[in-house]
Each structure stands twice: as C-alpha cells, then as structure tokens.
C-alpha positions, 0 to 999 in steps of 0.5 A: 500500500505504501508503494502504491501511494508513492507511485500515485503521488509521483504520477500526480507530480509528473502530470502537473509538471507535464501539464505546465509544459502543455499549458505553456506550449498551447498558450503560445501556439494556439490563439484560442487557448491564449484568449481563454487564458487571458480571459481567466487571468482577468477574471481571477484578478478581478474576483480574487486577491491574487497577490495575497494568494500568491504570497501566502502559498509561497510562504506556506510552501517554504515553511513546510519545506524548511520544517521537513528539511529540519526533521530530515536533518535530525534523522539523516543517519536513519533514513534511506537514500530514497529519502535523501533524493526526495529531500533534494527534489523537494528543495528543487521543486520548491525553488522552481515554484518560488523563482517562477512565482517571483520572476514571472507575471501575467505580463511576461507569460500569459499562462502564469496563473495556470503554470504557477498553480501546476508548479505549486501542486507538484511542490506540495505533493513532493513536500507531503511525500517527503514529509511522510518519508521523514516522519515515518523514518524511511528506514535504510532497510526498507526497499521503498 
C-alpha cells in the first residue's frame, strides 16, 4: 500500500509538471488557448486577491519545506537514500515554484497563473511525500 501511494503521488507530480509544459506550449501556439487564458487571468484578478494568495501559498510552501528539511537533518543517519533524494527533489521543486512565482508575471507569460498553480501542486505533493518519508522514518532497510 505504501508503494502504491508513492507511485500515485509521483504520477500526480509528473502530470502537474507535464501539464505546465502543455499549457505553456498551447498558450503560445494556439490563439484560442491564449484568449481563454487571458480571459481567466482577468477574471481571477478581478474576483480574487491574487497577490495575497500567491504570497501566502509561497510562504506556506517554504515554511513546510524548511520544517521537513529540519526533521530530515535530525534523522539523516536513520533514513534511506530514497529519502535523501526526495529531500533534494523537494528543495528543487520548491525553488522552481518560488523562482517562477517571483520572476514571472501575467505580463511576461500569459499562462502565469495556470503554470504557477501546477508548479505549486507538484511542490506540495513532493513536500507531503517527503514529510511522510522523514516522519515515518524511511528506514535504510526498507526497499521503498
């Protein structure tokens, strides 16, 4: 069951990252997709405080990453190599989301909110997955 959950989470991450690429590709190549994305951006900016949401999600994600990393550093001698790799991927995905969110905007990329959401989903799934690995003790003797 543990391995099935890990594989499902991994597939969700890969789907989110692939979705970000696909949304970006079709937004640049197809006028209908570009129009839809612009329409949704304007609607979201009008209806929701996007700047506050963006900064809140970024702060929570960074906080969770730091907490999981601290827990990992306390147990680093007890965990498997898979857990070490998961921590590295967690840091990379959180950094990717944070850099993309801070550097890009709707002026520079039309699909900014969609891609940012998909990067956030991938990063959150990785943080949860890594947190479970660290907190359950991902023993060196485990195969998964």
